[in-house]
C-alpha positions in Angstrom: -97.7 171.3 16.6 -96.0 168.2 18.1 -94.2 165.7 15.9 -96.1 162.7 14.6 -95.6 159.6 16.6 -93.2 157.2 15.0 -93.5 153.6 13.7 -90.1 151.9 13.5 -89.8 149.1 11.0 -86.9 146.6 11.5 -86.5 144.8 8.2 -83.0 143.4 7.3 -84.1 141.0 4.6 -87.3 142.4 3.1 -87.3 146.1 3.6 -89.3 146.9 0.4 -92.2 144.5 1.4 -92.2 145.8 5.0 -92.3 149.5 3.9 -95.1 148.7 1.4 -97.1 147.0 4.1 -97.0 150.1 6.2 -97.4 152.5 3.3 -100.9 153.7 4.3 -99.6 155.0 7.7 -97.0 157.4 6.2 -99.5 160.3 6.1 -100.1 160.3 9.9 -97.1 158.6 11.4 -93.3 159.1 11.1 -92.5 155.8 9.6 -88.7 154.9 9.9 -86.8 152.0 8.6 -84.0 150.1 10.3 -82.1 147.1 9.1 -80.8 145.7 12.4 -81.4 145.8 16.1 -78.5 148.3 16.5 -80.0 150.5 13.8 -83.4 150.4 15.5 -81.9 151.4 18.8 -80.2 154.3 17.2 -83.3 155.4 15.3 -85.3 155.2 18.6 -82.6 157.2 20.4 -82.8 160.0 17.8 -86.6 160.1 18.0 -86.7 160.3 21.8 -83.8 162.9 21.9 -85.8 165.1 19.5 -88.8 165.0 21.8 -90.8 162.5 19.9 -92.1 159.0 20.8 -92.6 155.7 19.2 -96.1 154.2 18.9 -95.1 150.9 17.3 -92.1 148.7 16.6 -92.6 146.1 13.8 -89.8 143.7 13.1 -89.1 140.7 10.9 -88.7 137.5 12.8 -85.0 137.2 12.2 -82.4 139.9 12.7 -78.7 139.9 11.9 -77.3 141.1 15.2 -79.8 139.9 17.9 -82.7 137.6 18.6 -85.8 139.6 17.8 -87.2 139.2 21.4 -83.9 140.4 22.9 -84.1 143.4 20.6 -87.7 144.1 21.6 -86.5 144.0 25.3 -83.9 146.6 24.6 -86.4 148.8 22.7 -88.9 148.4 25.6 -86.3 149.9 27.9 -86.1 153.0 25.7 -89.9 153.3 25.0 -91.9 151.1 27.4 -95.3 152.4 26.1 -94.7 151.4 22.4 -96.5 148.3 21.0 -94.3 145.6 19.5 -95.2 143.4 16.5 -93.4 140.6 14.7 -94.4 140.7 11.0 -92.8 137.5 9.7 -92.1 137.1 6.0 -94.1 134.4 4.4 -91.0 132.3 3.9 -90.4 132.1 7.6 -93.9 132.5 9.2 -94.6 128.8 9.8 -91.0 127.8 10.8 -90.5 130.7 13.2 -93.9 130.7 14.8 -93.5 127.8 17.3 -90.4 129.4 18.9 -91.8 132.9 19.0 -95.5 132.6 19.8 -95.0 131.6 23.5 -93.3 135.0 24.1 -96.7 136.7 23.6 -98.0 135.0 26.7 -95.3 136.7 28.8 -95.8 140.1 27.3 -92.6 140.1 25.3 -94.5 141.4 22.3 -98.1 142.1 21.3 -98.8 140.3 18.0 -97.3 137.7 15.6 -98.4 138.5 12.1 -97.8 137.5 8.5 -96.2 140.3 6.5 -98.6 141.6 3.9 -98.3 139.8 0.5 -100.0 142.6 -1.4 -102.2 145.6 -1.1 -105.3 145.8 1.1 -104.4 143.0 3.5 -107.1 144.1 5.9 -106.6 141.3 8.4 -103.0 142.6 8.9 -104.1 146.2 9.1 -106.9 145.3 11.5 -104.3 144.1 13.9 -102.1 147.1 13.4 -104.9 149.6 13.8 -106.1 147.9 16.9 -102.7 148.2 18.5 -102.3 151.8 17.4 -105.8 152.6 18.7 -105.0 151.1 22.1 -101.7 153.0 22.2 -103.5 156.2 21.3 -106.2 155.8 24.0 -103.8 155.0 26.8 -100.6 156.9 26.0 -101.0 159.8 23.6 -102.7 163.1 24.3 -105.9 163.1 22.2 -105.6 164.8 18.8 -109.3 165.7 18.8 -110.7 166.6 22.2 -114.4 165.8 22.8 -114.5 167.1 26.4 -112.7 170.1 27.9 -112.2 170.1 31.6 -111.1 173.4 33.2 -109.5 173.4 36.6 -106.6 175.3 38.2 -105.6 172.2 40.2 -105.3 168.5 39.4 -107.3 167.4 42.5 -109.1 164.1 43.1 -112.4 165.2 41.6 -110.7 166.5 38.4 -108.9 163.2 38.0 -112.1 161.2 38.7 -113.9 163.1 36.0 -111.1 162.4 33.5 -111.2 158.8 34.5 -114.9 158.7 33.9 -114.5 160.0 30.3 -111.6 157.8 29.6 -113.7 154.8 30.6 -116.5 156.0 28.4 -114.1 156.3 25.5 -114.4 160.0 25.2 -111.1 161.9 24.4 -110.7 164.6 27.0 -108.1 167.1 28.3 -107.6 169.3 31.4 -107.0 173.0 30.7 -105.7 175.8 33.0 -108.2 178.7 33.3 -105.8 181.1 31.6 -105.1 178.8 28.6 -106.8 179.1 25.2 -108.9 176.0 26.0 -109.8 177.4 29.5 -110.8 180.8 28.2 -113.0 179.2 25.5 -114.9 177.3 28.2 -115.1 180.3 30.5 -116.6 182.4 27.7 -119.5 180.0 27.6 -120.0 180.0 31.4 -122.5 182.4 32.8 -121.5 183.6 36.2 -118.5 183.5 38.5 -116.0 180.8 37.6 -116.4 177.6 39.7 -114.2 174.6 39.1 -114.0 172.1 37.6 -116.0 173.1 34.6 -116.8 170.5 32.0 -117.6 171.4 28.4 -118.6 168.6 26.0 -119.6 169.0 22.3 -123.2 170.1 21.8 -123.8 170.3 25.6 -123.9 173.3 28.0 -121.0 173.8 30.3 -121.4 172.1 33.7 -119.9 172.9 37.1 -119.2 169.5 38.5 -119.3 168.7 42.2 -119.1 165.0 41.5 -118.7 162.5 38.7 -122.4 161.9 39.0 -123.1 165.5 38.0 -121.1 165.0 34.8 -122.8 161.6 34.0 -126.3 163.0 34.4 -125.5 166.1 32.3 -124.0 163.9 29.5 -126.4 160.9 29.5 -129.6 162.1 31.1 -131.6 161.0 34.2 -134.4 158.4 34.5 -136.9 161.2 34.8 -136.5 161.5 31.0 -138.5 158.2 30.8 -142.2 158.4 30.6 -142.9 157.3 34.2 -146.3 155.9 33.1 -144.5 153.5 30.9 -143.4 150.2 32.3 -140.3 148.6 30.7 -139.9 144.9 30.3 -136.5 144.7 31.9 -134.4 147.0 34.1 -130.7 146.1 34.4 -128.9 147.5 37.5 -125.2 147.7 36.6 -123.4 148.2 33.3 -120.6 145.8 33.8 -120.1 142.7 31.6 -123.1 140.9 33.0 -125.4 143.9 32.7 -124.2 144.7 29.2 -124.7 141.1 28.0 -128.2 141.0 29.5 -129.0 144.3 27.8 -127.7 143.1 24.4 -129.6 139.9 24.4 -132.8 141.3 26.0 -133.0 144.2 23.6 -132.1 142.1 20.6 -135.1 139.8 21.4 -137.6 142.7 21.6 -137.7 143.4 25.3 -137.8 147.1 26.2 -134.6 147.4 28.3 -133.2 150.1 30.5 -129.7 150.0 32.1 -128.9 152.0 35.2 -125.2 152.4 36.0 -123.7 154.2 39.0 -120.4 155.0 37.4 -119.0 154.5 33.9 -120.2 151.7 31.6 -118.0 148.7 32.0 -117.8 148.5 35.8 -114.6 147.2 37.2 -113.8 145.4 34.0 -113.9 148.7 32.2 -110.8 149.8 34.1 -108.7 146.9 32.9 -105.9 148.1 30.5 -105.8 144.8 28.6 -107.8 141.6 29.0 -105.8 138.9 27.2 -107.8 135.8 28.0 -111.3 136.9 26.7 -112.6 134.5 24.0 -112.2 135.8 20.5 -109.6 138.5 21.1 -106.2 136.8 20.6 -104.3 140.1 20.9 -106.4 141.1 23.9 -108.8 144.0 24.3 -109.0 146.8 26.9 -111.9 146.7 29.3 -113.0 150.2 28.0 -113.2 149.0 24.4 -115.0 145.8 25.3 -117.5 147.8 27.3 -118.1 150.5 24.7 -118.5 147.9 21.9 -121.1 146.1 24.0 -122.9 149.3 24.9 -123.1 150.3 21.2 -124.4 146.9 20.4 -127.1 147.2 23.0 -128.0 150.7 21.8 -128.3 149.4 18.3 -131.1 147.1 19.5 -132.9 149.8 21.3 -131.7 149.6 24.9 -131.5 152.8 26.9 -128.6 153.7 29.2 -128.5 156.1 32.2 -125.1 156.5 33.8 -124.4 158.2 37.1 -127.5 156.6 38.5 -127.2 155.1 41.9 -130.2 152.9 42.7 -131.2 153.7 46.3 -134.1 151.4 46.6 -135.9 148.5 44.9 -139.5 148.1 45.7 -140.7 144.6 44.6 -144.0 144.5 42.8 -146.8 142.4 44.2 -150.0 141.1 42.7 -148.8 141.7 39.1 -147.6 145.3 39.8 -144.1 146.2 38.3 -141.0 146.5 40.4 -139.9 150.1 41.1 -136.2 151.2 41.1 -135.7 154.5 42.9 -132.8 156.9 42.2 -132.3 160.5 43.3 -133.4 161.8 39.9 -136.3 159.5 39.1 -137.9 156.1 39.1 -138.0 153.2 36.7 -140.8 150.7 36.7 -140.0 147.3 35.3 -141.8 144.0 34.9 -138.4 142.2 35.6 -135.1 143.3 37.1 -131.6 141.9 36.6 -129.3 142.8 39.5 -125.7 143.0 38.1 -124.4 145.9 40.1 -121.1 144.1 40.7 -118.8 144.6 43.6 -116.7 147.3 45.2 -113.0 147.1 46.1 -112.6 146.5 49.8 -111.2 149.5 51.8 -107.7 149.4 53.1 -108.8 150.9 56.4 -105.6 152.7 57.1 -106.8 156.2 58.0 -103.7 158.3 56.9 -103.8 156.5 53.5 -107.5 156.8 53.1 -107.2 160.6 53.5 -105.0 160.7 50.4 -107.5 159.0 48.0 -107.4 160.9 44.8 -104.0 162.4 45.8 -101.7 159.5 44.8 -104.0 156.8 46.3 -106.5 155.2 44.1 -109.1 152.4 44.4 -109.1 150.4 41.2 -106.8 150.7 38.2 -107.4 154.5 37.7 -106.3 154.4 34.0 -106.0 158.2 33.9 -103.7 158.3 36.9 -101.3 155.9 35.2 -100.0 158.6 32.9 -99.2 160.8 35.9 -96.8 158.1 37.2 -94.1 158.6 34.7 -90.7 158.0 36.2 -92.1 157.3 39.7 -92.2 154.5 42.2 -95.6 152.9 42.4 -97.3 150.2 44.5 -100.2 147.9 43.7 -102.0 146.1 46.5 -103.9 143.0 45.4 -103.3 139.5 44.1 -106.1 139.1 41.5 -106.1 139.5 37.7 -107.2 143.1 38.0 -104.1 143.9 40.1 -101.8 142.1 37.7 -103.3 143.9 34.7 -102.9 147.3 36.5 -99.3 146.5 37.3 -98.5 145.7 33.7 -100.1 148.9 32.5 -98.4 151.0 35.1 -95.0 149.6 34.2 -95.3 151.4 30.9 -95.0 154.7 32.7 -93.6 154.2 36.2 -89.9 153.6 37.0 -90.9 150.7 39.2 -94.1 148.9 40.1 -94.3 146.8 43.3 -97.1 144.4 43.8 -97.9 143.8 47.5 -99.8 140.7 48.6 -100.4 139.1 52.0 -100.2 135.6 50.6 -97.0 133.7 50.0 -97.4 133.8 46.2 -99.6 135.0 43.4 -100.3 131.5 42.1 -103.5 131.0 44.1 -105.3 134.1 42.9 -103.8 135.2 39.5 -103.9 133.7 36.1 -100.7 132.0 34.9 -100.4 134.1 31.8 -100.3 137.3 34.0 -97.8 135.8 36.4 -95.5 135.0 33.5 -95.9 138.5 32.1 -95.0 140.0 35.5 -92.0 137.8 36.0 -90.6 138.9 32.6 -91.1 142.6 33.2 -88.0 144.0 34.8 -89.9 147.0 36.1 -92.4 144.9 38.2 -91.5 143.4 41.5 -93.6 141.3 43.8 -93.4 141.5 47.6 -95.3 138.6 49.3 -96.5 138.5 52.9 -96.6 142.3 53.0 -99.2 144.8 54.0 -99.5 148.6 53.9 -99.9 149.8 57.5 -99.2 153.6 57.2 -98.5 156.3 54.7 -98.5 160.1 54.2 -97.2 163.1 52.5 -97.6 166.9 52.1 -100.9 167.2 50.3 -100.3 164.0 48.3 -98.8 160.5 48.8 -95.1 160.6 49.3 -94.3 157.5 51.5 -95.7 154.2 52.7 -95.0 152.0 55.7 -94.9 148.3 54.7 -95.1 145.4 57.3 -94.0 141.8 56.9 -97.2 140.0 58.1 -95.1 137.0 59.3 -92.4 138.8 61.3 -94.0 142.2 62.0 -90.9 144.0 60.7 -91.7 147.4 59.1 -90.0 149.4 56.4 -90.7 153.0 55.2 -90.5 153.4 51.4 -90.9 156.4 49.1 -94.1 156.1 47.0 -95.7 158.4 44.4 -98.7 156.2 43.7 -100.7 153.5 45.5 -103.4 151.5 43.6 -105.7 149.4 45.7 -107.4 146.4 44.2 -108.2 144.5 47.3 -111.0 142.1 46.4 -114.7 142.2 46.4 -117.5 143.5 48.6 -121.0 143.3 47.2 -122.9 146.5 46.4 -126.4 145.5 47.4 -127.5 147.5 50.5 -130.3 148.9 48.3 -131.9 145.5 47.8 -135.0 144.7 49.8 -134.8 142.2 52.7 -136.9 139.7 50.7 -133.9 139.1 48.4 -131.9 136.5 50.3 -128.1 137.0 50.6 -125.3 134.9 52.1 -123.2 135.8 55.2 -120.9 138.1 53.1 -123.8 139.9 51.5 -123.8 138.3 48.0 -127.2 137.5 46.4 -128.3 133.9 46.6 -129.8 132.3 43.5 -131.0 128.9 42.3 -130.1 126.0 44.5 -128.1 128.2 46.8 -131.4 129.8 48.0 -132.5 128.4 51.4 -135.1 125.6 51.1 -137.6 127.7 53.0 -138.0 129.8 49.9 -138.4 126.9 47.5 -141.8 126.4 45.8 -143.3 122.9 45.8 -139.9 121.5 46.8 -138.2 123.0 43.8 -135.5 125.6 43.9 -135.7 128.8 41.9 -134.2 128.9 38.4 -130.3 129.1 38.4 -130.1 132.9 38.3 -133.4 133.7 40.0 -133.5 135.2 43.5 -136.1 134.7 46.2 -138.3 137.4 44.7 -140.2 136.5 41.5 -139.1 138.6 38.6 -135.8 139.7 40.2 -132.7 137.9 38.9 -128.9 138.3 39.6 -125.9 137.9 37.4 -122.2 138.5 37.6 -120.0 139.3 40.5 -122.9 140.3 42.8 -124.2 136.7 42.7 -123.0 134.3 45.4 -120.8 131.6 43.9 -119.9 133.6 40.7 -116.4 133.1 39.2 -115.5 136.8 39.3 -114.2 136.7 35.6 -115.3 138.9 32.7 -116.2 135.9 30.5 -118.3 134.2 33.1 -120.1 137.4 34.0 -120.9 137.9 30.3 -122.2 134.4 30.1 -124.5 134.8 33.1 -125.8 138.1 31.6 -126.7 136.2 28.4 -128.1 133.2 30.3 -130.5 135.3 32.4 -132.5 136.5 29.4 -134.3 133.2 28.7 -135.3 133.1 32.4 -136.7 136.7 32.0 -138.6 135.6 28.9 -140.1 132.6 30.8 -141.1 134.8 33.7 -142.7 137.4 31.5 -144.4 134.8 29.2 -147.7 134.3 31.3 
């Protein structure tokens, strides 16, 4: 059995109070005490040399031999995946806060907390367990495996299946066929082995030919609905907009069904840490935000079907319901919210496209990040998703280079992320640069980069390429009666051409050109492409649905 992950406490002035504050973690973590930055570095060196790892560093705000943020920087070089917390003694909490809090915005550490003043300081422990939970879901191998995946090779499909389960918040692990876990699954499989095999608790073993196979096996297909039953609201897309619509609609008594093509959370679900979402001062991962919202909607009675690509929407006429068609069944609904989001644009460099899943990934691919340890990695994109991916990858990779065509990141990325990137010594930014070629023997090994101003090219070694190239709408399945702009985004409200206005009045703000069909989130023309704004639109659409259904 592997050693327990360590929590290193750095407490020169108040060691007893600090140890007492972390007393409840001793049973499951290797809690060590250091009294200076030098001691903490030595303790960390000993842990790593013995094959262990550190999950969390917690330090007083003042150290005898270094500034605390300088110490954290040195510790980060030794264990970049560890979370870092300042637990200031109550004598220094107020005086030290102004000088230290700005460091959180640059990612120098994760939380500024008041050291517990007694037992059961649950506000303190809520912060600590959040950070440990985030560490456990993104870094550590799961202690309890909910899903076993058996495959002799780590190919693109196996990685995609892992990524699906990671985004759904289900601990999983890949096993070789001749391992104990592999033999356990094979014993339950009837017939010749075919890989990958997926075995989840209380479900039959599935031979997966796609992520969709796994999603349907896990969460069911629309055919499980009574097809004679018409739901009040069908939501297409389980990203922030769709989840918010589901929560508010179901909580207000509307029978609600959500159809999601991939994993719940959409693109936002792949974000390693969203730091500017209202109400989460320490940030929250996209996966956790999505799964909390899904559980909230389930609590109110919403139904979810993942792995369901909607191929067609047939608008109802004369009071008939709208019909959503998928390969596995149909859903009939009195109202529809289109919140299917956007897809990342393709790079359209054929040799690189051929290596998708083999070192080349569209999106953040959280599962693949752990495979990048000690490697040189590239991220293409200048938006917040690209910045968040780069910060997360830097916990594992030796170097992360962000490639953008623009002269800077300032036009497209939030300032807090730019500051975090500038501070991180493992992340570099190359502006006015594009990927024009790449290759390798069975997986990505090199890239050709071009300066878009001079045309000069350079070949660089690369183990991973993560493409977050901006948005293309996912709405080919919509009927022609739903008006779209020149780029394919759905038009709503005053953006709808006046030919479609009724009595000289535009549709409601989130209503499309078809009565009873609404749009929210990134799919909508003019949307802000931010998690918070998408959530707001999802909540705002529900009163419009009520008003439509009221007659």
